[in-house]
C-alpha positions in Angstrom: 147.7 310.7 26.0 146.7 310.5 22.7 148.7 311.2 19.7 146.4 312.9 17.4 149.4 313.3 14.6 150.1 309.6 14.7 146.3 308.6 14.3 146.5 310.5 11.7 149.5 309.2 9.7 148.1 305.7 10.4 145.3 306.9 8.9 146.8 308.2 6.0 149.2 305.3 5.8 146.0 302.6 6.1 144.0 305.2 3.1 143.7 304.1 -0.8 145.1 307.5 -1.1 148.4 306.9 0.0 148.3 303.1 -2.0 147.8 305.0 -5.5 150.5 307.7 -4.6 152.7 305.4 -3.5 152.1 303.3 -6.7 152.8 305.6 -9.4 155.2 303.4 -11.6 153.9 300.3 -10.1 150.9 299.8 -11.3 149.0 303.0 -9.0 148.4 304.6 -12.2 146.9 301.8 -13.9 144.3 301.7 -11.3 143.8 305.7 -11.8 143.4 304.5 -15.2 140.6 302.0 -14.9 138.8 304.1 -12.3 138.1 306.6 -15.4 137.4 304.1 -17.7 134.8 302.8 -15.0 133.4 306.6 -15.0 133.5 306.5 -19.1 131.3 303.1 -18.6 129.3 304.4 -16.4 128.7 307.7 -18.5 127.6 305.2 -21.7 125.5 303.0 -19.3 123.6 306.4 -17.7 123.6 308.7 -20.2 123.8 307.2 -23.4 121.9 303.7 -22.4 124.1 301.4 -23.4 122.9 298.1 -22.1 122.2 300.2 -18.9 121.0 297.1 -17.1 124.3 295.4 -17.3 126.8 298.3 -18.3 126.0 299.9 -14.7 127.0 297.0 -12.6 129.9 296.5 -14.8 131.3 299.9 -14.6 130.4 300.1 -10.7 132.5 296.1 -10.2 135.1 297.8 -12.7 135.5 300.9 -10.0 135.3 298.9 -7.1 137.9 296.4 -7.8 140.4 299.2 -8.8 140.3 301.6 -5.3 143.3 300.0 -3.8 143.1 298.7 0.1 139.0 297.9 -0.2 139.9 294.1 -0.4 136.5 293.8 -2.7 138.5 291.4 -5.7 141.8 289.8 -5.1 143.5 288.7 -8.5 146.1 286.9 -7.0 143.6 284.4 -5.4 142.0 283.5 -8.9 145.7 283.2 -10.3 146.4 280.2 -7.4 143.0 278.7 -8.7 144.0 278.6 -12.1 147.7 277.3 -11.5 148.6 273.7 -11.6 151.1 274.1 -9.3 149.5 275.7 -6.5 147.9 273.7 -3.7 144.7 276.1 -4.4 144.5 274.4 -7.9 140.4 274.6 -8.4 139.9 274.9 -4.8 137.4 277.8 -3.6 138.3 277.4 0.3 141.2 280.1 0.2 138.9 282.3 -1.9 135.5 281.5 0.1 137.9 282.1 3.3 140.3 285.6 2.3 138.1 286.4 -0.3 136.2 289.6 -0.5 132.6 290.5 -1.8 133.6 290.1 -5.3 135.2 287.2 -5.3 132.6 285.6 -3.7 130.1 287.1 -6.5 132.4 286.1 -9.1 132.4 282.2 -7.7 128.8 282.5 -9.5 130.4 283.3 -13.0 133.1 280.8 -12.5 131.0 277.7 -12.0 128.6 279.4 -14.9 126.0 279.8 -12.8 124.9 282.8 -13.5 124.7 282.8 -17.6 122.9 279.6 -17.0 120.5 280.9 -15.0 120.3 284.1 -16.9 119.6 282.1 -20.0 116.5 281.0 -18.3 115.1 283.9 -17.9 116.0 284.7 -21.2 113.6 281.3 -22.2 110.9 282.7 -20.3 110.7 285.7 -22.3 111.4 284.4 -25.6 108.6 282.9 -28.2 109.7 280.7 -30.5 106.0 280.5 -32.5 107.9 282.6 -35.0 110.8 279.9 -35.8 107.9 276.8 -35.4 105.9 278.8 -37.8 108.8 279.3 -40.4 111.4 276.7 -39.7 113.5 277.6 -42.5 114.4 281.0 -40.4 116.9 278.6 -38.6 119.2 278.8 -41.3 119.6 282.2 -41.4 120.3 281.9 -37.4 122.7 279.6 -38.4 124.2 281.7 -41.5 124.7 285.2 -39.1 127.3 282.3 -36.7 130.0 283.2 -39.4 131.7 286.3 -37.9 132.3 283.8 -34.9 134.1 281.6 -36.5 135.8 284.6 -38.6 136.8 286.1 -35.7 138.3 283.3 -34.5 140.5 282.9 -37.5 141.3 286.2 -37.4 142.4 286.2 -34.0 144.7 283.1 -34.3 146.2 284.9 -37.2 147.7 287.5 -35.5 150.2 285.2 -34.0 151.5 285.1 -38.0 151.9 289.0 -37.2 153.2 289.5 -34.0 153.3 286.6 -30.9 152.9 289.5 -28.8 149.5 290.8 -30.8 148.3 287.1 -31.4 146.1 285.0 -29.0 145.9 280.9 -28.3 143.3 278.9 -29.5 141.1 279.3 -26.6 141.6 283.1 -26.3 140.9 283.1 -30.1 137.3 281.4 -29.3 136.2 283.2 -27.0 136.9 286.3 -28.5 135.4 284.9 -31.4 132.0 284.3 -29.8 131.7 288.3 -29.2 129.9 288.0 -33.2 126.9 286.1 -31.4 125.8 289.2 -30.2 125.1 287.4 -27.2 126.4 288.6 -23.6 125.2 285.4 -20.8 127.1 283.1 -24.1 130.5 285.1 -24.1 130.8 285.0 -20.3 130.0 281.3 -20.2 132.5 280.6 -22.4 135.2 282.9 -21.7 135.0 281.6 -18.1 135.8 278.4 -19.3 138.5 279.2 -21.8 140.1 282.3 -21.2 138.8 283.7 -17.8 141.7 287.0 -18.1 139.8 287.9 -20.8 136.5 287.9 -19.7 136.2 292.1 -18.8 137.4 292.6 -22.2 135.2 290.4 -24.0 132.1 291.0 -21.6 132.2 295.0 -22.4 132.8 294.7 -25.7 129.7 292.2 -26.3 127.5 294.3 -24.4 128.9 297.0 -26.3 128.4 296.2 -29.5 124.7 294.7 -28.5 123.6 298.0 -27.5 125.3 299.4 -31.0 123.1 297.1 -33.3 120.9 300.0 -34.5 124.2 301.8 -35.4 126.3 299.1 -36.5 123.7 296.7 -38.6 121.8 299.2 -40.7 124.7 300.5 -43.2 125.8 296.5 -43.5 122.4 295.8 -44.0 121.7 298.6 -47.2 124.8 296.7 -48.7 124.1 293.3 -49.3 120.8 294.2 -50.0 118.7 295.9 -53.0 116.2 298.2 -52.5 113.8 296.3 -54.4 114.7 293.3 -52.0 113.9 295.6 -49.1 110.5 296.9 -49.8 109.5 293.0 -50.0 106.5 292.1 -47.6 106.2 288.5 -46.3 102.9 287.0 -45.7 101.3 285.9 -42.5 103.3 283.2 -40.7 100.7 280.4 -39.6 99.5 280.1 -36.3 101.9 277.6 -33.7 99.8 274.8 -31.7 100.4 275.0 -27.6 101.2 271.1 -28.0 104.4 271.8 -30.6 105.7 275.1 -28.1 105.8 272.5 -25.5 107.0 269.7 -27.5 109.9 272.1 -29.3 111.8 273.1 -25.8 112.1 269.2 -25.4 113.2 267.9 -28.5 116.0 270.6 -28.5 117.3 270.3 -25.3 117.5 266.2 -26.0 119.1 266.4 -29.3 121.3 269.3 -28.7 122.8 268.1 -25.4 123.5 264.4 -26.9 124.7 266.3 -30.1 127.1 268.7 -27.9 127.4 267.8 -24.4 129.1 270.8 -23.4 126.4 273.2 -24.3 123.7 271.2 -22.4 123.8 273.7 -19.5 122.9 276.9 -21.6 120.7 274.8 -24.0 119.0 273.3 -21.1 118.4 276.2 -18.8 117.0 278.2 -22.0 114.4 275.8 -22.7 113.4 274.7 -19.4 112.6 278.9 -18.7 110.9 278.3 -22.3 109.0 275.5 -21.0 107.7 277.2 -17.7 106.4 279.9 -19.5 104.7 277.5 -22.6 102.8 274.9 -20.3 100.1 277.4 -18.9 100.3 275.5 -15.5 103.6 277.2 -14.2 103.0 281.2 -14.5 104.2 281.7 -11.1 107.7 280.2 -12.0 107.9 281.8 -15.3 107.2 285.2 -13.4 109.8 284.4 -11.3 112.6 283.6 -13.5 111.6 286.4 -15.6 111.7 289.2 -12.8 113.1 288.7 -9.7 115.4 285.8 -10.1 116.4 287.7 -13.7 117.3 290.8 -11.9 119.0 289.6 -8.9 121.5 287.5 -10.9 121.9 290.9 -13.3 123.0 292.5 -10.3 125.7 289.7 -9.4 127.2 289.0 -12.8 127.3 292.3 -13.8 129.5 293.1 -10.7 131.5 289.8 -10.9 132.5 290.6 -14.5 133.5 294.3 -13.5 135.6 293.3 -10.8 137.6 291.2 -13.4 138.5 294.9 -15.0 141.8 295.0 -12.9 144.0 297.4 -14.4 147.1 295.2 -14.5 145.3 292.8 -16.5 142.8 295.0 -18.6 145.4 297.8 -19.8 146.8 295.8 -22.5 147.5 295.7 -26.4 145.2 292.5 -26.4 142.4 294.8 -25.0 142.6 297.0 -27.8 142.5 293.8 -30.3 139.4 292.3 -28.5 137.6 295.6 -29.3 138.9 296.0 -32.9 138.4 291.6 -33.1 135.1 292.3 -31.6 133.0 294.8 -34.1 134.7 292.6 -37.1 132.7 289.4 -35.7 129.8 291.1 -35.0 129.4 292.9 -38.7 130.6 289.5 -40.2 127.9 287.7 -38.3 125.0 290.8 -40.0 126.9 290.2 -42.6 126.6 286.2 -42.9 122.6 286.3 -41.8 121.8 288.9 -44.4 124.0 286.7 -47.1 121.7 284.0 -45.8 118.8 286.3 -46.7 119.4 287.1 -50.1 120.0 283.7 -50.5 116.6 282.9 -49.4 114.5 285.6 -51.4 116.6 284.3 -54.7 115.4 280.8 -53.7 111.7 281.4 -52.9 111.1 284.3 -55.7 111.2 286.8 -53.4 109.2 286.0 -50.8 111.6 286.2 -48.0 112.0 289.9 -47.3 116.7 289.7 -46.7 116.4 292.2 -44.0 115.2 289.5 -41.7 118.5 287.9 -41.9 120.4 290.5 -40.3 118.2 289.7 -37.3 120.0 286.0 -36.8 122.6 287.7 -34.5 120.8 286.5 -30.8 120.2 290.0 -29.8 116.7 289.5 -28.7 114.7 291.9 -29.6 116.4 294.5 -30.1 118.3 292.9 -33.9 114.6 292.0 -34.7 113.4 295.7 -33.9 116.4 297.6 -36.3 115.4 294.7 -38.9 111.6 296.0 -39.0 112.2 299.6 -39.0 114.5 299.1 -42.0 111.9 297.3 -43.5 109.3 300.2 -42.5 112.3 302.7 -43.8 111.8 301.1 -47.2 108.3 300.6 -47.5 106.2 302.4 -44.8 103.6 299.3 -45.1 105.7 297.2 -44.4 105.9 294.8 -41.0 108.7 292.2 -40.5 109.0 292.0 -36.8 107.2 288.5 -36.4 109.1 287.2 -39.1 112.5 288.5 -38.2 112.0 287.2 -34.7 112.3 283.4 -36.2 116.0 284.0 -37.2 116.6 285.9 -33.9 115.5 283.1 -31.5 117.5 280.9 -34.0 120.1 282.6 -33.4 120.2 282.3 -29.6 120.0 278.5 -30.3 123.0 279.0 -32.7 125.1 280.9 -30.7 125.1 278.5 -27.8 126.0 275.8 -30.3 128.7 277.5 -31.4 129.9 278.2 -28.2 129.3 274.6 -27.4 131.2 273.3 -30.2 134.2 275.3 -29.2 134.0 274.6 -25.6 134.5 270.6 -27.2 137.3 271.6 -29.2 139.1 273.9 -27.0 138.1 272.8 -23.4 
């Protein structure tokens, strides 16, 4: 005879509700908090439109990984993967055998496959023409990496205040890259140096990228005069097709030889750009920009969200990362602006320093903010194409900064 009561009791015992009820005081409350945080992130992505293409996936991955008994992501498997004393050290066998859906997704993050493919799509959507027509804008992209290294030293300095608040060199390097305003690069470097911080760093990086229109303008106004913001820049020269084809090849060779650790990112970025510029591989360029980019974005965002397990995420270090991240982003904007002011003075007022803020690699949002601020001060001012030079230079600059940090701490 069927025992309905026992069936219902077994159903309850196997449910996530029972796990949550039994887990209060043993981590269950952390799962509940993370579920609430996931809903807040969904609100920010859907209602406030904070980088929705990535934020929605990250938030839902966070939601899934914190549902008890779902078996989608197993932190213990990845802990064993990173433990040199474990038989599973750097072996995907146990993960493929015992892992859940999000564990399989995360393999693409751990191997750096997803960030590199994202960079290929970014390359196919990027026009390096403004940079080639005004090569000195490369310096503004370099100046905008100030926040990366300032935040790195700030994270290390926290050790002097309290060892519990401080970060190791690799962790500080991963936090500092938030200042580059380049999500895929942040994920690439963090996965290599501090995978346990991936969720916090990814959320911080993409949140601040979405807040560029709010974070950058006050800094831009503070570091420039009204007269400088009114400067109109002359039209840049027309770049030839040959220049656009040769450029990605030369950059790949030079950067990969200089910093081999950054070859995967730069190589994929420039390959995607070459697909676009040859004029002969339109189908490949279209696939990389759309179908591949969209597919990888889904896998990347949900896998990153899966790392936001309550026991790892709800720490004092997470709050420190959020604070250091906004400092890094603000200082990167300031670095680009100060570079723009210097360039303005050296050129006798021919360069509007507002384009310096676009040196962070959030393409094309940062360039649009530079253009908008220029038009607020001079309605006839059009800085978009001029700002795109530092903007795409920032993409290269953040990848080089990541390669340098990886070569030091990897």
